[in-house]
N, C-alpha and C positions, 0 to 999 in steps of 0.2 A: 847899223842895227835896224834902222827903219826899213832899209831895203830888204833885210832878211825877213822881218815881220810881214812886209808886203808880199814877198814871194810865198811865204807860208799861207797867208790869207788867200792868195790866188789859187794855190794848189787845193786848199780846202774847198773853195768855191767850185772849182772844176770837178772835184770828186763828188761833191754833193749833187751836181747836175748830171753826172753820169748814171746810166742805167745800172741797177744792182739786182742781183738775185739773192734770195734768201730761202734756203731749203731746210725745213725743220722736219726731222724724221723720228718715227717711233717704231719699235719692234717688240713683239711679244715672244719672239723666238730666242730662247735663253742661250743657245749656243752662239748667237751672234755677239753677246756681250764680250767686250774686250777685243773684238775683231776690228780691223781697219778697213774702212770703206773708201772706194775711189770713185770719183765722178769723172768718167772718161768721155772725151769728145775727139773728133778728128780735126787735126790742124795740119795743113800742108801735107795731106795724104798720109799722115801718121796718127795712129790712135795714141792719145796722150792724156795725162792726168790734168784735168782742170782744177781739181780740188781733192782733198782727202780729209778724213776725220776718223775718230774712234767711237765705237758704240759703247756708251757708258750707262749702265742701268736702263738699257732699252731705249736710250735717246741718242740722237746724232744730229749734227748741224753742219751745213755748208753755207758759205756766204762769200760774195765778192763782187767786183765790178764786171760789167758785161758789155762787150763791144758789138755783139750780134747775138741772134737767137740760135741756139745749138740743139740738134737732135743728139741725145746723149744716152749713156747707159751707166747704171750703178753696178759696181763690181766689188766682190770680195776676192782679193788677189787677182787671179786670171779668170775667175768665174763671174760671168755676167748674171745679175739678178733680175733686172727689169729696165725697160726703156723709160725715158722721161725727156721732157723738153726743158732746157735751161733757158728761161726767159725772165723778163723783168717782173718782179713781184714776190709775194710770199708763197712758196711752194710747200705743200704738205705731203710727206711720203709715209705710207703705212705699210709695214711688213709683218705678216703673221702666217701661221701655217695654212690658213684657209684663203687668205686674200693678200694681194699685192696691189696697191693703188696709189696714184699720184693725183693731187687735186690742188685747187687754190688759185690757179692761173688759167687764162682762157684756152691755150693750146693743150695743156695737160688735162683740163676738164674734158675737152673735146676728144682727146685721144683715149682716155680711159672710159668715157661713155661709149665710144665706138667699140673698144675691146670688150666691154661688158656685154653689149648687144651681140657681138660676134660669138662670144663664148656661149651665150644662151642658145644661139642657133646650133652651134656645134654639139651642145648637150642634147638638144632635141634630136639630132641625127643619131647620136649614140643611144638614145633611149629607144630608137626603133629596133635595135638589136634585142633589147630586153623584151619588147613587145612581140617580136617574132617568136621567141621561145615560149612566151605565155600563150600566144594564140595557138601554137602547136599543141600545148598541153590542154587547151580548150577544145581540141578536136577539129580545128579549122584546117581545110586542105592547104597544102603548101603552096600550090599555084595561086590560090585565092589570097593567101597571106602576101605572097610576092606582089600581086597586083595592087593590093591595098597599100602596102608599105612603100612600094616603088613610087606610087602617085604622091604619097605624103613626102617622101624624100625629095622628089622633084620640086615640090612647092618650097620646101625649106632651102634647097640649093638655089632656087631663084631668088628667095629673100636674101640669102647670103650674098649672092652676086650683086643684087641691087644695093645692099648695104655698103659693100666695098666700093662699088663704082660711084655711088652718090657721094660717099665720103671723100674720095680722091678728087672728084670734080669740085666739091665745095672747098677744097684745100689746095688747089693748084698753086696758089701764091705764097704758101708757107711751107715749113719743113715737114708737115704731116703728109702732104700730098705725095711727094716722092717716096717717103717711108712706107706708107701703106700700099702704094702702087707696086713697088718692088717686092714687098714682103708677102702680100696677100692676094694679088691677082691670080686667078685660078684657071683661066682659059684664054686662048688666042682671041676668040670673039669678044670677050670681055675687055681685053687689052686694046683691041682695035677700037672698040666703042669709046673707051676712055680717051685714047689718043685722038680720036676724031673731034673731041670736044676741047682738047687741051690747047692753051695758048702757046705761042712760040717759045716764051720764056721757060715753060715747063718742058717742052720737047728738047730744048738745048741743054738741059741739065745732063751732065756727062753720064752719070749712073743710069738715068732714065733712058737716054739714047742707047747706051750699050745694052741694057736689059731688053729694050724693044727690038733692037737689031738681032739679038740672040734668039729671042722667042719667035720672031717672024721668020728667021732662017731655019730654025729647028722645029718649030711647033711645040716646044716643050717649055713649060713654065717652072719646072722643078729640077733641072739638072745643073743649075748654077747657084753659087753661094748667094747671089743677089736675091734669089727667091726663097731663101730659107724661111721656114714658117715661124710665126709668133704664137706661142702657146702660153696662156695665162700670164701674159705680159713679159715673157722671157725673150731675150735677144742675145745673140752671140757676137763676139768681136768681129768676125769676118763679115757678118751681115751689116753691122754698123759701118764698117769701112766701105762696103759696096754702096750703101745708101748715101753716104756722105762724100764719096770719093770725087775729087777733081772738079768741084764747082764752088767758087768762092761765095755764091749766094745761098748755098744749101749746106749748112753746117750741122 
């Protein structure tokens, strides 16, 4: 009996010392009530369910032990809703019609701060289309409008390029670097610039190496699933697989 109690105590101690994740979510989208959510990660090159739960009165919860940090995706059935990092700590997920956000832990805070900034720049580019129409109505010559708005678009594009590049460089050593590099790099010069600063550990990540090889061979950042875009925090299964594929240190 004493041996049994001792074993139970040892297991309890090991469990208490292990890293744990705790994801507390809320949703104001009424149609999600009663739906089953899946937390999916890539393990051994297969997208698999790390955890699942049901949305009850706008609330949902995932929790468990963690052997490593994962780049993951929240799903309803086969539909991906949003990316998140499964890491040690208390993670807060918010889903509503206007916003999808993950916060509460360092990597998730960094990811969604970056996505918010990127979305603002994208919105500024889209606003230029509205300004074009308004300037025409104001009687400004089209050539003059093109000159003004092209200059503004170039500035925004440069800001976006710097935002992505700086973020990847700052996150070479964690799961966010490969994720954003593959998802959001927009040109060969940008990719070359990032890779010129990258440590060997980053270059050896299989998905990074394959993406870099493809781009440098074809000059195209948008003809492979690896470079599928992220819009308002959404990510599809194929993209997750490409980002996480084939490297034990990048999950």
